[in-house]
C-alpha positions in Angstrom: 36.5 88.3 -24.9 37.8 89.8 -27.8 34.9 92.6 -29.3 33.5 91.7 -32.9 35.3 93.6 -35.2 32.8 96.1 -37.5 33.9 98.3 -40.6 32.1 101.8 -41.0 32.6 103.2 -44.7 31.7 106.7 -44.6 30.5 109.1 -47.8 29.2 112.6 -48.0 26.0 111.6 -47.2 27.2 111.5 -43.1 27.9 115.2 -43.4 25.2 116.0 -45.3 22.9 116.4 -42.8 25.8 118.3 -40.1 25.3 121.7 -43.5 28.4 120.2 -45.9 27.6 120.3 -49.2 28.1 116.6 -51.1 31.1 116.3 -53.1 29.7 117.5 -56.1 26.2 118.9 -57.7 24.2 118.0 -59.8 25.6 119.5 -62.7 29.4 118.7 -61.6 30.7 122.1 -59.5 32.1 121.8 -56.3 31.3 125.2 -54.5 30.8 126.8 -57.6 34.1 125.6 -59.3 35.0 122.5 -61.5 36.1 119.8 -59.9 39.4 119.4 -61.6 40.5 123.1 -60.6 40.3 122.2 -57.2 41.1 118.5 -56.8 43.3 117.9 -58.7 47.6 118.4 -59.5 46.9 120.0 -62.7 44.5 122.1 -61.0 47.1 123.2 -58.6 50.3 123.9 -61.0 47.3 126.3 -63.2 46.7 128.2 -60.1 48.0 127.5 -56.8 46.4 130.3 -55.1 42.8 129.6 -56.1 42.9 126.0 -54.6 44.3 127.2 -51.3 41.7 130.0 -50.8 39.0 127.4 -51.6 40.5 125.0 -48.8 40.8 128.0 -46.2 36.9 128.4 -47.1 36.0 124.9 -46.4 38.3 124.6 -43.5 36.3 127.7 -42.1 33.2 126.1 -43.3 34.2 123.4 -41.0 34.0 125.6 -37.4 30.1 126.5 -38.7 28.9 121.9 -38.5 29.1 120.0 -36.1 28.5 116.5 -36.2 24.7 115.0 -36.3 23.3 112.0 -34.6 24.3 110.0 -37.8 28.2 110.2 -35.8 27.2 110.8 -32.3 25.2 107.6 -32.5 27.8 105.8 -34.3 30.6 106.3 -31.6 28.4 104.1 -29.4 29.0 100.9 -30.9 33.0 101.3 -29.4 31.4 100.3 -25.9 30.7 96.3 -27.3 32.6 96.2 -30.6 36.2 97.3 -32.4 35.0 99.5 -34.5 37.3 100.6 -37.3 35.6 104.0 -39.3 36.8 104.3 -42.9 35.6 107.9 -44.2 35.5 108.8 -47.8 35.1 112.4 -46.0 38.1 115.1 -45.3 35.9 116.9 -42.6 37.1 115.8 -38.9 33.0 115.3 -37.9 33.2 111.5 -36.7 36.5 112.5 -34.4 34.1 115.7 -33.0 31.6 112.8 -32.8 33.4 110.3 -30.2 34.9 108.0 -33.3 38.3 107.1 -31.9 39.1 104.5 -34.7 38.8 106.4 -38.5 41.3 106.0 -41.3 40.5 109.2 -44.0 41.1 107.6 -47.6 40.8 111.5 -48.3 42.4 113.1 -46.9 41.9 115.5 -44.6 41.1 119.4 -44.1 42.6 120.7 -41.1 46.0 118.6 -42.5 48.4 120.5 -44.6 51.6 118.5 -45.9 55.4 119.7 -48.2 54.4 119.3 -51.6 57.9 117.6 -52.0 57.9 115.6 -48.6 54.6 114.0 -48.4 55.9 112.3 -45.4 55.6 116.0 -43.6 52.0 116.2 -42.3 51.4 119.7 -40.0 47.9 120.3 -38.5 46.4 123.1 -40.2 45.7 126.1 -38.0 45.6 128.8 -40.1 44.8 129.6 -44.1 47.8 127.7 -46.1 48.9 131.0 -48.8 51.9 130.8 -51.0 55.5 131.3 -49.7 54.1 129.2 -46.7 56.6 126.4 -46.4 57.7 123.4 -44.8 61.0 122.7 -42.4 62.9 121.7 -45.5 61.5 124.6 -47.2 58.8 123.4 -50.1 55.4 124.9 -50.2 52.6 123.7 -48.4 49.4 122.7 -49.6 46.5 120.6 -48.4 46.6 117.2 -47.3 43.6 115.7 -49.4 43.9 113.0 -51.6 43.5 114.6 -55.4 42.0 112.6 -59.0 45.0 111.5 -60.0 46.5 110.9 -56.8 47.7 107.4 -54.9 44.8 106.5 -52.1 48.0 106.0 -48.6 45.3 104.6 -47.1 43.9 102.5 -49.3 45.9 99.3 -48.6 45.5 99.6 -44.3 41.3 99.8 -45.0 41.3 97.2 -47.5 43.1 94.9 -44.5 40.1 96.4 -42.0 37.5 95.0 -44.4 39.0 91.9 -44.6 38.7 91.5 -40.8 35.5 92.8 -40.5 32.6 90.9 -38.8 30.0 93.6 -39.3 30.1 96.1 -42.2 28.4 99.2 -42.6 28.1 101.6 -45.4 26.7 105.3 -45.0 25.9 107.9 -47.0 27.7 107.2 -50.1 27.0 106.8 -54.0 29.3 103.9 -54.7 30.5 105.1 -57.1 34.3 106.7 -56.3 36.9 104.2 -56.8 38.4 103.3 -54.9 36.9 103.8 -52.0 33.9 102.0 -53.7 35.1 98.7 -54.0 36.0 98.2 -50.5 33.1 96.5 -50.3 34.5 93.8 -51.9 37.1 93.0 -49.8 34.2 91.6 -47.2 34.2 88.1 -46.1 30.8 86.5 -48.1 28.8 85.3 -44.9 29.4 88.9 -42.5 26.1 90.7 -41.9 26.4 94.0 -44.2 24.2 96.9 -43.9 23.8 99.7 -46.4 21.9 102.8 -45.6 21.2 105.9 -47.9 18.1 107.8 -48.8 19.1 106.8 -52.9 21.1 103.2 -51.9 23.2 102.4 -55.4 23.5 98.9 -55.2 20.7 96.1 -53.7 20.1 93.9 -51.8 20.7 91.2 -54.3 23.8 92.2 -55.2 25.9 91.0 -52.5 26.1 88.5 -50.0 24.2 88.9 -46.3 23.5 92.7 -47.2 20.6 94.6 -45.8 19.4 98.1 -47.0 18.3 100.6 -45.5 17.1 103.8 -47.8 16.5 106.8 -44.9 19.1 109.3 -44.6 22.0 109.1 -41.9 21.0 109.6 -38.5 17.6 107.6 -38.7 19.0 104.8 -40.3 22.2 104.4 -38.2 20.2 105.0 -35.4 18.5 101.5 -36.1 21.6 99.4 -37.2 22.9 100.8 -34.3 20.1 99.7 -31.9 20.1 96.2 -33.7 23.7 95.5 -33.8 23.9 97.0 -29.6 21.3 93.9 -29.1 23.4 91.8 -30.5 
């Protein structure tokens, strides 16, 4: 019997309970920096050393945090369903939590790539420094999708979402595009679940949408229990 397909869209809220800060604080700063200084091609051109240091610190933080119950509970679904996690997060907590099929829309903190040859992507073990180059001699940079850059995995994510039998959205403001637009690719009749303590959408906004206005760890447990009983 073919397994039903679940697509899970996740944002910063699922990682927040592991101690990873959400992308922007209320004042618009990210870890004390203007976002455009550290997350745009213009910021990179202006001060690549600052950008490298910023992401080196972010990667080091990953070694100090662990997946939380929301990550590990999601992985339980794979025993009964074909699960694709589409995440806006650049951490590796889904992988460490046990999920095996993950699309990173905005890149990955544990990878780096060539500035001139985007297809040259490497695992990121030591801090990246100015002068570290790919095999073709171009400077290495974090494998992160910055503001103003294309989202190369978007088409793959959209195709998975169009094919989904069930959609789960966790911990996202539904304000960051193009990721927020993925819900529009789902078939109208499929069940949709939205988990966030401050939901940015209403149950009436989309057909067959159920909202759990709670944190990721408890909301994911409730939805997974529902789906494992079906």
